[in-house]
N, C-alpha and C positions, 0 to 999 in steps of 0.2 A: 505494498500498501504504498503508497505517495505522501510526502510531509503536503501539509496544504499551505502553502505560498499567499502571502497577504500582499495586499499593492501599497507600496511605502512610493507618495511624492517626498523626494529629497532634492533640499536646496543647502548646498554647502558654500559660506563666506568666510575666507581666508581674511581678515583685518588686521594682521601683524605676519612678519616672514620670519619660519625659523626652520634652519635647515633641516631637521628633525620633524619637523610637520610631515602627518599623515597625509594619505590622498582622498582626492575625494571617494573614488574607488573601493579603497581600505573603509574609509565611514558610511560608505551606503552597507556594506556586507555587514560587519558590526553591528550596524544599525539595525538591517534586517534580521539579522540571527533573535534579537531578542521582541521580534515584534511577534503580538496576537491577535493583531487585528490591523485592519485598514488605517496609515496612521500619513499625518503632513507635519512637515519636522523640516525645521532652518537648525542647521548646526553653525556654527559661528565661530570661528577661532581668532580669541584676542588678546591683548598685551594685559602686562600689570596695569596700567593704569584705568583701561575697559572694565577688567575685571573685578578690579578694587571701586569704582566707580557702580556697577553696577551692585555688586554686593552690599555697597555703604545703603543703596538708593533702595533694595527691596529686598534685604536682609535686616538693614541694623549691625551692619559688622564692616570695619572699620579696615577690609584687608581683599587680597586677590584670592580666590579660592577656587577648586582643580576646577568643577562643574559647577553649572548652574542649570537647573530645569524651570522652564518658565509652561506652565500648561496653560492652556487656552480654552479645550472642552479635550473631556475623555471618552464620553461617546465617541462611536466608530462615524467615521474615522477622526480617530486621536487627530488634538491639535496642540504643536505647541514648540516650543527653542530651545534648541541648549546652547548652552556658552561655555566652552571651555576656553581655559586660559593658556597658551598654548607656554609659557615661563615655565608656571607652576609646576603642569604636567612632564614637565624637562625635569625641573630639577630634581620633584617627588621620584619618577622614577630609577633618578643617580642615588637617592637615600634610601629608597628602599629594595635598593639592587634586581630593578627589574628592568630589561628591556622599554624604553620609548615608547615602542609599537605597544606592547601588553600593555602600555598602563595606559595610554590613549583607547585602546580596546576594549577595555575594563569598565572606564570612564565613559564609553558611547553605548553599554551596553548598561551601566547602572544608571545613567540620566533618562537613555530606554523607559526603562522599569520605571522610573518616577511621573514619566508621561502618563503609564498605563495605569496608574494607581497603585502601584507600590512603593512602603515607604521604612522607614528606621526609625520610628516612633517611639514604639515599646520594642521590648528583647525579643517577646514571639515573631512580631514585622519584620526584624531584623533578622532572626534565624532564617527566618522561608524565604526574604529576600538577595541573601547572602547563596542561600542555595540555589536558588533561580542562577542567580551571575555565577555560580562557582561550574553549574552544568554546560549554560550559554561558552563561555568561557572554553569547557573542553570539547566539545561541538568545535570553538573553532580552530582549534590546536594549541589552543596556550595552557599554562597552569593553573590551579586553585589561586586568585589574586589575595585571598585570606591567608594562606598559608605562609606560619612566618619560618 
């Protein structure tokens, strides 16, 4: 039996330039792997200034974070934006001993799950979300992103 394919309308914006940034095709593959239904998503890679500004404006936190998820509609088609702060992603990958590619893949998967209603506000939800992320990452050929 063939796995169901879901329609993904994806726009990718590169608002900053980094040598280790993923390609549009990689971002599409990672987003599609986490898709549970139809979705319309924009993924935007930003610098630390824009990342900090968005995090401050929408979350009240005065620093750039790795990924921000903006959900506009969770009903199908799911609609939302993912903002990845490229310098933070690269720095974290080095600090965590991961490849930049694997870290980007994980954060795109993580963000896509948020757009579809997953969260990690309590321990049960966090464990469920981590298990789904780990399963998707393994299907993509990466190791468990939560392994120490």
